[in-house]
VOBA-1610 file (N, C-alpha, C; in pm, whole numbers, padded with zeros to 5 digits, always signed):
BEGIN
Ala-01530-01372-00334Ala-01602-01370-00208Ala-01507-01398-00091Glu-01415-01493-00114Glu-01320-01526-00007Glu-01229-01407+00024Glu-01189-01336-00079Glu-01103-01219-00059Glu-01176-01109+00017Val-01302-01090-00014Val-01383-00990+00057Val-01393-01028+00204Thr-01414-01155+00231Thr-01422-01203+00369Thr-01292-01175+00443Arg-01179-01200+00376Arg-01048-01172+00439Arg-01033-01023+00469Trp-01072-00938+00373Trp-01060-00793+00394Trp-01151-00746+00508Val-01269-00802+00515Val-01361-00767+00624Val-01300-00808+00758Ala-01244-00929+00764Ala-01182-00977+00888Ala-01063-00889+00924Arg-00982-00854+00825Arg-00866-00767+00850Arg-00911-00630+00899Gly-01014-00576+00837Gly-01068-00447+00881Gly-01119-00453+01024Ser-01183-00563+01058Ser-01232-00581+01195Ser-01117-00586+01295Glu-01011-00659+01258Glu-00893-00667+01346Glu-00833-00529+01368Leu-00816-00455+01259Leu-00756-00321+01271Leu-00844-00228+01355Ala-00974-00236+01334Ala-01065-00153+01412Ala-01059-00190+01560Glu-01054-00320+01587Glu-01047-00366+01726Glu-00919-00317+01794Arg-00807-00326+01723Arg-00680-00276+01780Arg-00684-00126+01804Ala-00742-00053+01710Ala-00752+00092+01726Ala-00838+00127+01848Ile-00946+00054+01866Ile-01033+00077+01983Ile-00959+00044+02111Glu-00883-00066+02113Glu-00806-00102+02232Glu-00702+00005+02265Arg-00632+00056+02162Arg-00533+00162+02185Arg-00600+00288+02238Ala-00715+00322+02181Ala-00788+00440+02227Ala-00834+00423+02371Ala-00882+00304+02406Ala-00927+00279+02544Ala-00810+00288+02641Thr-00694+00237+02601Thr-00575+00247+02686Thr-00537+00393+02706Arg-00541+00470+02598Arg-00505+00613+02607Arg-00604+00688+02696Val-00732+00657+02685Val-00833+00721+02770Val-00806+00687+02916Ala-00772+00563+02946Ala-00742+00524+03084Ala-00619+00599+03135Glu-00517+00614+03051Glu-00397+00689+03092Glu-00431+00835+03121Leu-00508+00897+03032Leu-00546+01037+03051Leu-00634+01054+03175Arg-00724+00959+03198Arg-00810+00965+03317Arg-00725+00960+03444Ser-00624+00874+03444Ser-00534+00863+03558Ser-00457+00993+03581Gln-00407+01052+03473Gln-00335+01179+03486Gln-00427+01289+03537Leu-00548+01293+03485Leu-00644+01394+03527Leu-00678+01378+03674Arg-00696+01255+03718Arg-00726+01227+03858Arg-00611+01275+03948Ala-00488+01252+03904Ala-00371+01293+03983Ala-00361+01444+03994Leu-00406+01515+03893Leu-00398+01662+03893Leu-00520+01729+03953Ser-00621+01653+03980Ser-00747+01707+04030Ser-00731+01770+04168Pro-00791+01887+04190Pro-00790+01945+04325Pro-00852+01850+04428Leu-00950+01772+04387Leu-01013+01677+04479Leu-00912+01574+04527Ala-00823+01529+04440Ala-00719+01433+04481Ala-00628+01496+04586Thr-00599+01622+04569Thr-00517+01694+04667Thr-00589+01698+04802Leu-00717+01728+04799Leu-00796+01734+04922Leu-00801+01597+04989Glu-00814+01492+04911Glu-00822+01358+04967Glu-00691+01315+05032Arg-00582+01382+04999Arg-00453+01353+05065Arg-00438+01433+05195Gly-00541+01510+05232Gly-00538+01580+05359Gly-00510+01729+05350Tyr-00495+01781+05232Tyr-00473+01924+05216Tyr-00607+01997+05212Ala-00603+02128+05224Ala-00723+02210+05217Ala-00700+02324+05118Ile-00809+02375+05064Ile-00803+02493+04978Ile-00866+02607+05056Val-00790+02715+05073Val-00839+02829+05151Val-00863+02945+05055Gln-00984+03002+05066Gln-01022+03115+04982Gln-01078+03226+05068Arg-01066+03349+05018Arg-01143+03455+05081Arg-01288+03423+05050Glu-01377+03467+05134Glu-01517+03427+05123Glu-01576+03450+04983His-01543+03561+04919His-01602+03592+04788His-01495+03612+04682Asp-01384+03539+04693Asp-01271+03567+04605Asp-01197+03439+04572Gly-01079+03452+04518Gly-01000+03337+04475Gly-00921+03271+04586Val-00845+03172+04546Val-00762+03092+04636Val-00649+03177+04692Leu-00620+03159+04820Leu-00509+03231+04883Leu-00378+03160+04854Val-00275+03239+04827Val-00142+03182+04806Val-00040+03241+04903Asn-00076+03348+04973Asn+00013+03402+05076Asn-00069+03470+05184Pro-00014+03480+05306Pro-00090+03532+05420Pro-00132+03678+05405Glu-00060+03754+05325Glu-00095+03895+05308Glu-00231+03913+05240Gln-00278+03809+05176Gln-00408+03816+05109Gln-00524+03806+05208Ala-00495+03774+05333Ala-00601+03758+05433Ala-00561+03824+05563Pro-00563+03957+05569Pro-00531+04023+05695Pro-00634+03985+05802Ala-00600+04012+05926Ala-00688+03979+06039Ala-00830+04027+06011Gly-00925+03940+06041Gly-01066+03973+06023Gly-01124+03933+05888Thr-01041+03887+05796Thr-01089+03847+05663Thr-01170+03717+05674Pro-01295+03718+05625Pro-01372+03593+05625Pro-01313+03495+05523Leu-01302+03370+05563Leu-01241+03268+05477Leu-01337+03151+05456Arg-01316+03083+05346Arg-01387+02958+05319Arg-01280+02852+05299Ile-01286+02744+05376Ile-01187+02637+05370Ile-01256+02513+05314Thr-01204+02464+05203Thr-01262+02346+05138Thr-01177+02224+05172Leu-01244+02123+05227Leu-01181+01995+05263Leu-01235+01887+05169Ala-01182+01769+05177Ala-01227+01661+05090Ala-01376+01632+05108Glu-01426+01649+05229Glu-01565+01613+05256Glu-01647+01729+05310Gly-01622+01849+05264Gly-01705+01961+05306Gly-01628+02091+05315Arg-01696+02192+05368Arg-01636+02324+05380Arg-01649+02376+05522Leu-01558+02464+05556Leu-01560+02532+05685Leu-01558+02682+05660Gly-01623+02757+05748Gly-01609+02901+05748Gly-01508+02936+05856Ala-01429+03038+05832Ala-01328+03079+05930Ala-01302+03228+05915Thr-01232+03282+06011Thr-01190+03422+06006Thr-01040+03426+06030Ser-00970+03498+05944Ser-00824+03507+05956Ser-00785+03584+06081Arg-00677+03539+06145Arg-00617+03613+06255Arg-00495+03689+06205Gly-00475+03690+06074Gly-00359+03755+06015Gly-00243+03657+06006Ala-00135+03703+05949Ala-00016+03619+05933Ala+00041+03581+06068Val+00091+03459+06078Val+00155+03412+06201Val+00296+03366+06166Gly+00385+03364+06264Gly+00522+03318+06242Gly+00529+03168+06226Asp+00643+03119+06182Asp+00662+02975+06163Asp+00654+02898+06294Ala+00685+02962+06406Ala+00688+02894+06536Ala+00547+02865+06588Glu+00447+02931+06535Glu+00311+02913+06587Glu+00239+02798+06525
//
């Protein structure tokens, strides 16, 4: 009976350590996911610009003058219309 009690206690210890390791790993993954989240990017002051009914823009040629745009900010969205590509000085 004493040996069974020891094995049960040992099993409990091992299970507890495994749960602690798993919880630590979940916290690490959650932190990494948060850092990679588009929302985290928006909260740092960046915006995501899309054509109104299409994907994310990565270059100005994707939105010639007159193209309706949707701009996503950390706390909402804006509608806009492209004026076309502009130079770096503007």
